[in-house]
N, C-alpha and C positions, 0 to 999 in steps of 0.2 A: 593653811587650809581654811576655807571659808566655813564659818559656823552657821548652820541653817537656823534662821529665825522664824517664829510663827507668823511674822509680819511679811515675810518674803513670799513671792509667787511660788518659789520652790517648795514651800510648806504645803501649798494647795496641791502641787503635783504629788507630794509624798502622801497626803491624805487620800487623794484619788487612788493611787497605786495600792495603798494599804487595803482598800476594799477587795479588789480581785486577788491580791496576794494572800490575804489572811482571812478576811471576814466572809467573803462569798463562799469559799470552800467549807468553812464551819457552818454557815447558814444552810448550805445544800444538804448537809448531814441531818438536818432537822425536818426535811420533807418526808411525807409518807412514802411508803415503798411503791405505791401505784405509779408515781411519776418516774422514779429511777428505772422502772422496768421497761420504759419506752426506748426505742432505738435512738431517737434524737437525744434523749437524756444521756444514754450511755456514750454516745459519740461526743457529746459536749464535755462530759467529765474526763474522757480520755485526752481530748485536745486542750483541756483547760490550762494545764501547767505550761506547755510550750507557748500557748497563746498569751499567757500572762507574762512570760519571760520576754517575748517579742514586744509586748506593750511597754514593759519597763525599758527596753532598748529604745523604743520610740521617744520616750521622754528624755533620753540622753542624746537625742538627735535633734538638730534644729528643725523647726516647723517647716513643712513642705511635703513634697510627694513621697519621699523616702519614709519620713516619720509617719505619714498617713498610712502607707502600705504596711508598715510594721504593726500598726494598730488594728488592721483589718481582721486578723485571726481572732482577736478578742470580740470584735463585732460579730463575727461568724458564730463563735461559741454562744454568745448571748442570744443571737438570733435563733439558734436551735433550742435554747431554753425557753425563749419567748413562744416558739411553736408549741412546746409542751404546755406552757401556761395558757395559751389561747385555746388549745384543745381541752384542757381541764376546765377552763371557765365555761366553755360551750356545753360540756357534759354536766357540769355541776352548778350551773347558774342558779338553780333553785335549792341547792344544798346548803350546808353550813357556811356561814359567812367567813369563818376562819380559813376554810379551804379555798374560797374565792379570793381571799386576801393573798394567799400564797401564790395562786395562779397569776394574779395581777402583778405581784412583785416581780415575777419573771419577765413580764412584758416591760415593766418600768426599767429593769436592769438593761435591757437591750436599747432602750431610749438613751440611757446614760452612756452606753458604749458608742452609740451613734454620735452624740455630741462630743464625746472624747475624740473620736476620729476627726470631726470638724476642727476641734482645737489643734490636733497634731498637724492637720493639713494647712492650718492658718486661715481658715475660712471665717467670714463674719456675716452670717445671714442676717438680713434686715439691718445691716450696719451696727450690730451689737458690738460693744467693746470686747476685745479679746478676752478680758478677764470674765466677762459674763458668759461667754461660750464655755470656758473652762468650768466655771461655777455651776453651769447647768448640767454638765457631765457629772460633777460631784453630787449635785442635788438628787439626781435620779439614781445614783449608786447608793446613797445613804437614806435620804427621805423617801425615795421611791422603793428601793429594794430592802435595805436593812430595817428601816422603820416598819414597813409592812410585814416582813417576816416576823419580827419580834412582837408586833401587835397581834398577829395571828396566834403565835405560841401562847401569849398571855391570855387571849380570848378563850383558848381551850381549857385553861386552868381556872378562869374566872368568868364563867358564862353569866349572861344577864343583860339587861338593857344598856347599862353603861358601856359594857364591852362591845355590844353590837353597834351602838352609836359611835363609839370611838373608831371601830373598824371602818365603818362607812365614811366617817370624817376624814380619816387618813387617805383612803382611796381617792376621795374627791379633792382633798387639799393639795396633793402633790401636783397634779396637772394644773389645778387652779392657780397655784403660785406662778407657774410658767406663763399661763395666760395673762395674769396680771402684769407681769414684767413686760410681756410683749405688747400689751395695750399701752403701757406708758411709752415704750419705744416708738410706737406708731403714732403717738401724739394724742391719744384719747384721754389724757389726764392720769392723775395718780390715784384716784379713788379706788379703782378695781385692784390695783397692786396693793394698796394699804389693806383693803378688806381681805384679800387673799392671804396676806402675811398674817393678819390677826386670826383668820380661820385656821391657817396652818399651825400657828402657835397654840391655839386652843386645842386642836386635835392632838398635837404633840404633848401638851400638858396633861391631857386625859390619859395618854399612854404612860406618861411618867407616874401618874397616880396609880395606875394598874400595877406598875412595877414596884412601887413602894408597898402596895398591898401584898404582892407576892413576896417581897422581902421580909414582911412581918408575919407571914404564915409559918406555922410550925410543921407543915406536912412535907417540906422539902429539906434536903441536906443543908447544913449550915453554910457550906461553900456556895451553893446556889443562892441561898437567901441573902448572903452578904453582897454577892455580885449583883443581884436583882435590885437591892436597895441602893447600891452605888449607881447603877444604871438609871434608876428612877430619879434620883436627886440630880444627876448630871443632865438628864433630859429636861427636867423642870427648869434648871438654870439656862440651858441652851435655848429652849423655846421661849423663855421669858425675854431673852435678848432678841429673838426673832420678832416678838411682838413690839418691843421698843424700836427696832429697826423699821418696822412698818409704820410706826408713828412719826418718823422723821419728817414726813411731808407736812405735818401739822403742828409739831413742836420741835424746838431746836435741841438736838442732841449731837453737838459738833464732834465729839470724840468717837461716836459710834459709826465709823465709816466701813468700807469694804475690808481694808486690812485688819481692823479690829474684829469685825465679824468673822473673818477667816481664822484669826488667831483664837478667839474665844468660842463663838458659836460652833465653828467647824470642828475645833479640837474636842469640845465637850461632847458633840454628837458622835464623833468618830471613836475617840479613845475612852470617853466616859460612858456613854450609853451603848453604842454598838458593840464595842469590844467586851465590856463587862457583861452586857446582856447575853451575847451569843456564847461566851465562855461559860456563863452561869448555866445555860441550858445543856451544855455538854456533860454536866454532873447531875442533871435532873433525871429521875427515874423514867419519866415519860419519853425522854429522848434516848437514854441508855438502852431501853428495851428495843427501840428501833434498830440500834446498831447490832444487837445480838440476834435479830431475826434473820433467817436465811434469805438470800436473794431470790 
């Protein structure tokens, strides 16, 4: 039996599936009740499990029309959630930044699902390498959705200028990273990609600092604090690697290639930050009170 290595493409498949199978359902429990009361939200949550099971099946199927068709239900579910996010962003665009971050996170999740469908279909827009198509799907599931959700939750507990700047930074950095990679692919040079990577790293490091602060506060249960501190340290390490990867155009870091980034950066962000962070919130009083409120 083949043992899956973090350096295999199969590890990237596993990380991507880990988001809809485990992390996204936990993250959706942390949204305010105003969103879950909508028809689109209720429909998405009902269809979520069968959609994720079909998505998993698609990764057990060779790329092509069948695999793409199996991924479409997940794209539809995230599309419904994106409608909720767009509606909320339109209503609350002048409201608290944490609320806007949650709305934008739902939109980014649908973008991740779209690129996942392209990967399962075997499509290569703009002649991107197949691994880049896959990693774009992963990027929007984690940096787009999970990072924004966890940033919004931290902002509510730690209001202030640093939190606001961090929230804005993450919202901008996620698509900016994709724009930078696209600019390089189109032959416009590597400067924008490098700047975008450094901006993404800086925004992520700021979130890591927020989670370290949450981990050191005495106002939350010890279980949450321990997980927040673990999440913060993992994100600091993962985003430090992202910054180094962005510098590869200007200084030689021969070992830090895509397989190493997938193994280290991807694993730290998925298992260290996203999992520890979102499980930590499940024990936090601010989220527990949401679960006990009537629908």
